[in-house]
C-alpha positions as CSV (number, residue, x, y, z in Angstrom):
1,X,191.7,238.1,280.3
2,X,192.4,235.1,278.2
3,X,189.7,233.0,280.1
4,X,187.2,235.9,279.9
5,X,187.7,236.1,276.1
6,X,187.4,232.4,275.6
7,X,184.3,232.2,277.8
8,X,182.5,235.2,276.3
9,X,183.6,235.1,272.7
10,X,180.4,236.5,271.2
11,X,180.2,239.4,273.6
12,X,183.9,240.3,273.2
13,X,183.5,240.1,269.4
14,X,180.5,242.4,269.4
15,X,182.2,244.9,271.6
16,X,185.3,244.9,269.4
17,X,183.0,245.4,266.3
18,X,181.6,248.5,268.0
19,X,185.0,249.9,268.9
20,X,186.1,251.3,265.5
21,X,182.9,253.3,264.9
22,X,182.9,254.4,268.6
23,X,186.5,255.6,268.2
24,X,186.1,257.4,264.9
25,X,182.8,259.1,265.7
26,X,184.1,260.3,269.0
27,X,187.4,261.6,267.5
28,X,185.5,263.4,264.6
29,X,183.1,265.1,267.1
30,X,185.8,265.8,269.7
31,X,186.7,269.3,268.4
32,X,183.1,270.4,268.4
33,X,182.3,269.7,272.0
34,X,185.8,269.9,273.2
35,X,186.2,273.5,272.0
36,X,183.5,274.5,274.5
37,X,185.0,272.5,277.4
38,X,188.8,272.7,277.1
39,X,189.6,274.7,273.9
40,X,193.3,274.8,274.6
41,X,193.5,270.9,274.5
42,X,191.6,270.8,271.2
43,X,193.9,273.5,269.7
44,X,197.1,271.7,270.6
45,X,195.6,268.3,269.6
46,X,194.9,269.6,266.1
47,X,198.3,271.3,265.8
48,X,200.1,268.1,266.8
49,X,198.0,266.1,264.3
50,X,198.9,268.6,261.5
51,X,202.6,268.3,262.4
52,X,202.2,264.5,262.3
53,X,200.6,264.9,258.8
54,X,203.6,267.0,257.7
55,X,205.9,264.2,258.8
56,X,203.8,261.6,257.0
57,X,203.8,263.7,253.8
58,X,207.6,264.1,254.0
59,X,208.0,260.4,254.6
60,X,205.7,259.4,251.7
61,X,207.7,261.6,249.3
62,X,211.0,260.2,250.4
63,X,209.7,256.6,250.3
64,X,208.0,257.0,246.9
65,X,211.2,258.4,245.5
66,X,213.3,255.6,246.9
67,X,210.8,253.0,245.5
68,X,210.9,254.7,242.1
69,X,214.7,254.3,241.7
70,X,214.5,250.7,242.8
71,X,211.7,250.0,240.4
72,X,213.5,251.6,237.5
73,X,216.5,249.4,238.1
74,X,214.4,246.2,238.6
75,X,212.5,246.8,235.3
76,X,215.7,246.7,233.4
77,X,217.5,243.9,235.3
78,X,217.9,240.4,233.9
79,X,216.3,238.5,236.7
80,X,216.4,235.1,234.9
81,X,220.1,235.1,234.8
82,X,220.1,235.2,238.6
83,X,217.3,232.6,238.8
84,X,219.3,230.2,236.7
85,X,222.2,230.5,239.2
86,X,220.2,228.3,241.6
87,X,220.6,224.5,240.8
88,X,217.0,223.8,241.8
89,X,215.3,226.7,240.0
90,X,213.4,224.4,237.6
91,X,211.5,222.9,240.6
92,X,209.8,226.2,241.2
93,X,206.2,226.4,240.1
94,X,204.0,229.5,240.3
95,X,200.2,229.0,240.8
96,X,198.3,232.2,239.9
97,X,194.7,232.3,241.2
98,X,192.5,234.6,239.2
99,X,188.9,234.9,240.7
100,X,186.4,235.6,237.9
101,X,182.7,236.5,237.9
102,X,181.5,238.8,235.1
103,X,184.6,240.5,233.7
104,X,184.7,241.5,230.1
105,X,186.8,239.3,227.9
106,X,189.3,242.0,226.9
107,X,190.2,242.5,230.6
108,X,190.8,238.8,231.1
109,X,192.9,238.6,227.9
110,X,195.0,241.6,229.0
111,X,195.8,239.8,232.2
112,X,196.6,236.5,230.4
113,X,198.7,238.3,227.8
114,X,200.8,239.8,230.6
115,X,201.4,236.3,232.0
116,X,202.3,235.0,228.5
117,X,204.9,237.8,228.2
118,X,206.8,236.7,231.4
119,X,210.5,236.2,231.2
120,X,210.1,233.2,233.5
121,X,209.4,230.1,231.3
122,X,205.7,229.4,231.0
123,X,206.4,225.8,231.9
124,X,206.8,227.0,235.5
125,X,203.4,228.8,235.5
126,X,199.9,227.3,236.2
127,X,197.0,229.7,235.9
128,X,194.0,228.8,238.1
129,X,190.8,230.4,236.8
130,X,188.5,230.6,239.9
131,X,184.9,230.8,238.8
132,X,181.7,230.9,240.8
133,X,179.3,227.9,240.5
134,X,176.4,230.4,241.2
135,X,176.9,231.9,237.7
136,X,174.9,229.9,235.1
137,X,177.1,227.3,233.5
138,X,176.4,228.5,229.9
139,X,177.5,232.0,230.9
140,X,180.7,230.7,232.5
141,X,181.6,228.4,229.6
142,X,181.0,231.3,227.1
143,X,184.1,233.0,228.6
144,X,186.1,230.0,229.8
145,X,186.2,228.1,226.5
146,X,187.7,230.9,224.4
147,X,190.3,231.4,227.1
148,X,191.2,227.7,227.1
149,X,191.3,227.7,223.3
150,X,193.6,230.8,223.2
151,X,195.8,230.2,226.2
152,X,195.4,226.5,227.1
153,X,198.8,225.6,225.6
154,X,200.6,228.8,226.7
155,X,201.2,227.6,230.3
156,X,202.1,224.4,232.1
157,X,198.4,224.2,233.1
158,X,195.2,226.2,232.8
159,X,193.1,224.9,235.6
160,X,189.4,226.0,236.1
161,X,187.6,225.7,239.4
162,X,183.9,226.4,240.2
163,X,183.3,227.5,243.7
164,X,180.0,226.2,245.2
165,X,178.8,228.5,248.0
166,X,178.7,226.3,251.1
167,X,176.8,226.9,254.4
168,X,178.8,229.4,256.5
169,X,180.5,230.9,253.5
170,X,179.8,234.3,252.0
171,X,180.1,235.5,248.4
172,X,183.5,237.1,247.8
173,X,187.1,236.8,246.7
174,X,188.2,235.1,250.0
175,X,185.8,232.1,249.7
176,X,186.4,231.7,246.0
177,X,190.2,231.8,246.4
178,X,190.1,229.4,249.3
179,X,188.2,226.8,247.2
180,X,190.5,227.3,244.2
181,X,193.6,226.9,246.4
182,X,192.4,223.8,248.0
183,X,191.4,222.2,244.7
184,X,194.7,223.2,243.2
185,X,196.5,221.5,246.1
186,X,194.5,218.3,245.7
187,X,195.2,218.2,241.9
188,X,198.8,219.2,241.7
189,X,200.5,219.0,245.1
190,X,198.8,216.1,246.9
191,X,199.4,214.0,243.8
192,X,203.2,214.9,243.9
193,X,203.0,216.4,240.4
194,X,204.7,219.5,241.9
195,X,206.6,219.8,245.2
196,X,204.8,222.0,247.8
197,X,208.2,223.2,249.0
198,X,208.8,224.8,245.7
199,X,205.2,226.0,245.0
200,X,204.4,229.7,245.1
201,X,200.8,230.9,245.0
202,X,199.7,234.4,243.8
203,X,196.4,236.1,244.5
204,X,195.6,238.0,241.3
205,X,192.6,240.1,240.4
206,X,191.2,239.7,236.9
207,X,192.2,243.2,235.8
208,X,195.8,243.0,236.9
209,X,198.6,243.5,234.3
210,X,202.1,242.3,235.2
211,X,205.5,243.6,234.3
212,X,207.4,241.0,232.2
213,X,210.0,240.6,234.9
214,X,207.5,240.0,237.7
215,X,207.6,236.2,238.1
216,X,211.3,235.9,237.4
217,X,211.9,238.5,240.2
218,X,209.5,236.7,242.5
219,X,211.2,233.3,241.8
220,X,214.6,234.8,242.5
221,X,213.4,236.3,245.8
222,X,211.8,233.0,246.8
223,X,214.9,231.0,246.1
224,X,217.3,233.5,247.6
225,X,215.4,233.8,250.9
226,X,216.2,231.4,253.8
227,X,212.9,232.5,255.4
228,X,210.9,231.8,252.2
229,X,208.2,229.8,254.0
230,X,207.4,232.8,256.2
231,X,207.3,235.6,253.7
232,X,204.8,237.3,251.4
233,X,205.8,239.3,248.3
234,X,204.1,242.5,247.3
235,X,204.5,244.6,244.1
236,X,203.5,248.3,243.7
237,X,199.8,248.2,242.7
238,X,199.1,251.2,240.4
239,X,195.5,251.9,239.4
240,X,196.5,253.2,236.0
241,X,195.1,250.8,233.3
242,X,192.3,253.2,232.6
243,X,193.4,256.3,234.5
244,X,192.9,258.8,231.7
245,X,189.3,257.6,231.1
246,X,188.2,258.7,234.5
247,X,186.6,262.0,235.6
248,X,189.1,264.3,237.2
249,X,187.8,263.8,240.8
250,X,188.3,260.0,240.7
251,X,191.6,260.3,238.8
252,X,192.9,262.3,241.8
253,X,191.7,259.6,244.2
254,X,193.3,256.7,242.3
255,X,196.5,258.7,241.7
256,X,196.9,259.3,245.4
257,X,196.2,255.7,246.2
258,X,198.8,254.6,243.7
259,X,201.4,256.9,245.1
260,X,200.7,255.6,248.6
261,X,201.1,252.0,247.4
262,X,204.4,252.9,245.7
263,X,205.7,254.6,248.9
264,X,204.8,251.6,251.1
265,X,207.3,249.3,249.3
266,X,210.1,251.1,251.0
267,X,208.6,250.7,254.5
268,X,208.8,247.0,255.4
269,X,207.8,247.8,259.0
270,X,204.4,248.9,257.6
271,X,204.1,246.9,254.4
272,X,201.2,244.4,254.5
273,X,200.2,242.5,251.4
274,X,197.2,243.9,249.5
275,X,195.3,243.4,246.3
276,X,198.0,241.4,244.5
277,X,200.5,239.3,246.5
278,X,202.4,236.0,246.6
279,X,203.4,233.5,249.3
280,X,204.6,230.0,249.4
281,X,201.9,227.4,249.1
282,X,203.3,225.8,252.3
283,X,202.7,229.0,254.3
284,X,199.2,229.3,252.8
285,X,198.4,225.7,253.8
286,X,199.9,226.2,257.3
287,X,197.9,229.3,257.8
288,X,194.6,227.6,256.9
289,X,193.9,229.4,253.7
290,X,191.6,232.4,253.4
291,X,188.6,232.6,255.6
292,X,185.4,231.8,253.6
293,X,183.2,233.8,255.9
294,X,185.0,237.1,255.6
295,X,184.8,240.0,253.1
296,X,188.5,241.2,253.5
297,X,191.1,238.7,252.5
298,X,194.5,240.3,252.0
299,X,195.4,241.7,255.5
300,X,193.4,238.8,256.9
301,X,195.7,236.1,255.4
302,X,198.8,238.0,256.6
303,X,197.6,238.1,260.2
304,X,196.4,234.4,260.0
305,X,199.9,233.5,258.9
306,X,201.4,235.7,261.7
307,X,199.3,234.1,264.4
308,X,199.7,230.5,263.2
309,X,203.4,230.5,262.3
310,X,204.7,233.2,264.7
311,X,208.1,234.9,264.5
312,X,209.5,235.9,261.1
313,X,206.3,236.4,259.1
314,X,207.1,239.5,256.9
315,X,206.2,241.1,253.6
316,X,209.0,241.6,251.2
317,X,208.6,244.2,248.4
318,X,208.8,243.4,244.7
319,X,210.1,246.6,243.2
320,X,208.1,246.3,240.0
321,X,204.8,248.0,238.9
322,X,201.6,246.1,238.6
323,X,198.8,247.9,236.8
324,X,195.2,247.6,237.8
325,X,191.9,249.1,236.7
326,X,190.4,252.0,238.6
327,X,186.7,251.6,239.3
328,X,184.9,252.8,236.2
329,X,181.3,252.5,234.8
330,X,179.4,253.6,231.8
331,X,178.5,257.1,233.1
332,X,180.2,259.6,235.3
333,X,177.6,259.2,238.0
334,X,177.9,255.4,238.0
335,X,181.7,255.8,238.1
336,X,181.5,258.0,241.2
337,X,179.2,255.6,242.8
338,X,181.4,252.6,241.9
339,X,184.5,254.3,243.4
340,X,182.6,255.1,246.6
341,X,181.4,251.4,246.9
342,X,184.9,250.1,246.2
343,X,186.5,252.4,248.9
344,X,183.8,251.5,251.4
345,X,184.6,247.8,250.8
346,X,188.3,248.5,251.4
347,X,187.5,250.5,254.5
348,X,185.3,247.5,255.7
349,X,188.6,245.7,256.2
350,X,188.2,247.1,259.7
351,X,185.9,244.1,260.2
352,X,189.0,242.1,260.6
353,X,190.1,244.0,263.7
354,X,187.9,242.1,266.2
355,X,189.6,238.7,265.5
356,X,193.0,240.4,265.1
357,X,192.7,241.9,268.6
358,X,191.4,238.6,270.1
359,X,194.3,236.6,268.6
360,X,196.7,239.3,269.7
361,X,195.6,238.8,273.3
362,X,195.3,234.9,273.1
363,X,198.3,233.8,271.0
364,X,201.5,233.0,273.0
365,X,203.8,231.9,270.2
366,X,204.7,235.4,268.9
367,X,207.2,237.8,270.5
368,X,205.5,240.8,272.0
369,X,207.1,243.5,269.8
370,X,206.6,241.5,266.6
371,X,202.8,241.3,267.1
372,X,202.5,244.7,268.8
373,X,204.1,246.8,266.0
374,X,202.0,245.1,263.3
375,X,198.8,245.4,265.3
376,X,199.4,249.0,266.2
377,X,199.9,249.9,262.5
378,X,196.8,247.9,261.4
379,X,194.6,249.5,264.1
380,X,196.0,253.0,263.3
381,X,195.3,252.6,259.6
382,X,191.8,251.3,260.1
383,X,190.6,253.5,262.9
384,X,192.0,256.7,261.5
385,X,190.7,256.2,258.0
386,X,187.5,258.3,258.4
387,X,189.2,260.8,260.8
388,X,192.2,262.2,259.0
389,X,190.2,264.3,256.5
390,X,188.3,266.2,259.3
391,X,191.5,267.3,261.1
392,X,193.4,268.2,257.9
393,X,190.7,270.0,256.0
394,X,188.5,271.6,258.7
395,X,190.9,271.8,261.7
396,X,189.8,274.5,264.0
397,X,187.8,276.5,261.4
398,X,184.4,275.2,262.2
399,X,184.9,274.5,265.9
400,X,185.9,278.1,266.6
401,X,182.5,279.2,265.2
402,X,181.0,277.4,268.2
403,X,183.4,279.3,270.6
404,X,184.2,282.6,268.9
405,X,185.7,284.0,272.1
406,X,188.5,281.3,271.9
407,X,189.0,282.3,268.2
408,X,190.0,285.8,269.4
409,X,192.6,284.5,271.8
410,X,196.3,284.3,270.8
411,X,196.2,280.5,270.7
412,X,192.9,280.4,268.8
413,X,194.3,282.8,266.3
414,X,197.8,281.3,265.9
415,X,196.9,277.6,265.6
416,X,194.9,277.8,262.4
417,X,197.7,280.0,260.9
418,X,200.5,277.6,261.9
419,X,198.4,274.6,260.7
420,X,197.7,276.2,257.4
421,X,201.4,277.0,256.9
422,X,202.4,273.4,257.8
423,X,199.9,271.8,255.5
424,X,200.9,274.2,252.6
425,X,204.5,273.0,252.9
426,X,203.2,269.5,252.9
427,X,201.9,270.2,249.4
428,X,205.5,270.6,248.2
429,X,206.1,266.9,249.1
430,X,203.0,266.0,247.1
431,X,204.5,267.7,244.0
432,X,207.6,265.5,244.5
433,X,205.3,262.5,244.4
434,X,203.6,263.7,241.2
435,X,207.0,263.9,239.5
436,X,207.7,260.3,240.4
437,X,204.1,259.4,239.4
438,X,204.8,260.9,235.9
439,X,206.9,257.8,235.0
440,X,204.2,255.3,235.7
441,X,201.0,256.7,234.2
442,X,200.4,255.3,230.7
443,X,201.3,257.5,227.7
444,X,198.5,258.5,225.3
445,X,199.1,259.5,221.7
446,X,196.7,262.4,221.8
447,X,196.6,265.3,224.4
448,X,198.8,263.4,226.7
449,X,201.0,266.4,227.7
450,X,197.9,268.6,228.1
451,X,196.5,266.1,230.6
452,X,199.8,265.8,232.4
453,X,200.1,269.6,232.7
454,X,196.5,269.7,234.0
455,X,197.2,267.1,236.7
456,X,198.6,269.5,239.4
457,X,195.5,271.7,238.9
458,X,193.3,268.6,239.5
459,X,194.6,268.7,243.1
460,X,192.2,271.5,243.8
461,X,189.6,268.7,244.0
462,X,191.5,267.0,246.8
463,X,189.3,268.3,249.7
464,X,186.1,267.3,247.9
465,X,187.6,263.9,246.8
466,X,189.0,263.3,250.3
467,X,185.5,263.7,251.8
468,X,183.5,261.6,249.3
469,X,186.1,259.0,248.7
470,X,187.9,258.6,252.0
471,X,186.2,260.1,255.0
472,X,182.6,259.2,254.0
473,X,183.1,255.6,252.9
474,X,185.3,255.1,255.9
475,X,182.7,256.3,258.4
476,X,180.0,254.4,256.5
477,X,182.0,251.1,256.9
478,X,182.7,251.8,260.6
479,X,179.1,252.7,261.3
480,X,177.8,249.6,259.5
481,X,180.1,247.3,261.6
482,X,179.2,249.2,264.8
483,X,175.5,248.7,264.2
484,X,175.8,245.1,263.1
485,X,174.8,245.9,259.5
486,X,177.4,243.6,258.0
487,X,178.4,244.1,254.4
488,X,178.6,241.5,251.7
489,X,181.2,241.4,249.0
490,X,180.2,243.2,245.8
491,X,182.3,242.7,242.7
492,X,183.5,245.9,241.2
493,X,181.9,246.4,237.8
494,X,184.3,246.2,234.8
495,X,183.5,248.0,231.5
């Protein structure tokens, strides 16, 4: 198999690109033709899936609650006192890479202000503002110069890079971050200004707002970890900076995505870095940096590190909230469209799976169970993205219309009833998550409690939101990859 893959790389890659769409389309359509051929199998399949979803809902509620208590403690803890217990803590230096294209100034300033407010001394922080050379210089300088003037003396360094799009690269966060990281290494690490063994690099979107304890906690975890050169660190990314400004249907989507991120912190067997994360500069260098020819970058760099370094590559949670913007535009329609495009781009992370699978089969330096458990979770997450909604929401309701005779059997009558009961109980776990979520949404001076009270009623929109902002963008991304209609990175609009 190894020789076949190596000798037929393009063919194997193309087949693996077809696989996700082939899988998801067949699974979505399975109940509709299966109900005519072997209806009992379809009924039991949907029932088992709904029981699995019940387990998932229970697990998310428990994990989110556990994460909540850990976060509340970490927010109050004096991390710097622990950091100062290490004799070499002053050698630590944090490089924070912020890709920037066309973000409004107030969003950039909000991110910079959260970095200025860190309990970790600013002398141990370098901000790398990663701009794109394709943006006209006058336009770039109009934003860069005010930031340098306001924040240039707030950190050890404020370093600006301009990414020139090279042959073989595509526009996106991955190629920009790769260029910024390499330029940062040349300027600060290759010159021995800072020691790479004590350098931490953080991937940060321009709309991210840190908790004041974030980098003190990160520094402590780095110093306290004997496996520091094999680990990533991941906070709870909550899309709540502008949550109350959204239409209810997208507020539901971003609330559920935030709860999911919160719950994942407690599951280190499933936790893979996403959106905002940190790792040692040494690990980033050994892994070969981000791939400049790919749209996804977060799960990609994890699996690159896993395949290059081997045993021991893990993601460690940072039990602190990190606030991000939800996709929002100037009108409700544009906001809906923007959320769809953002979720389709996230779903297009499935484009990483061909090289993940190839390396899974080719790499010999990783223990079987280490790579298998990670690969299984990644494939399940990607492949099932468009499928879940159809089994949960539609179940046997529509398929039995094609075979009404089966609907009148005992099994055909009971499975929808049992499934409905199971999913109704699952909603109780969601209410637990909403109680936890109450502590993290920003407080508003006016009508706050009215909006909080209205939140459970917005859940009525879940079936509609699930279709338009989960199933549809998921199957869109899978189908594009299957047909070879490759997506390019599109920067989410900021208003």
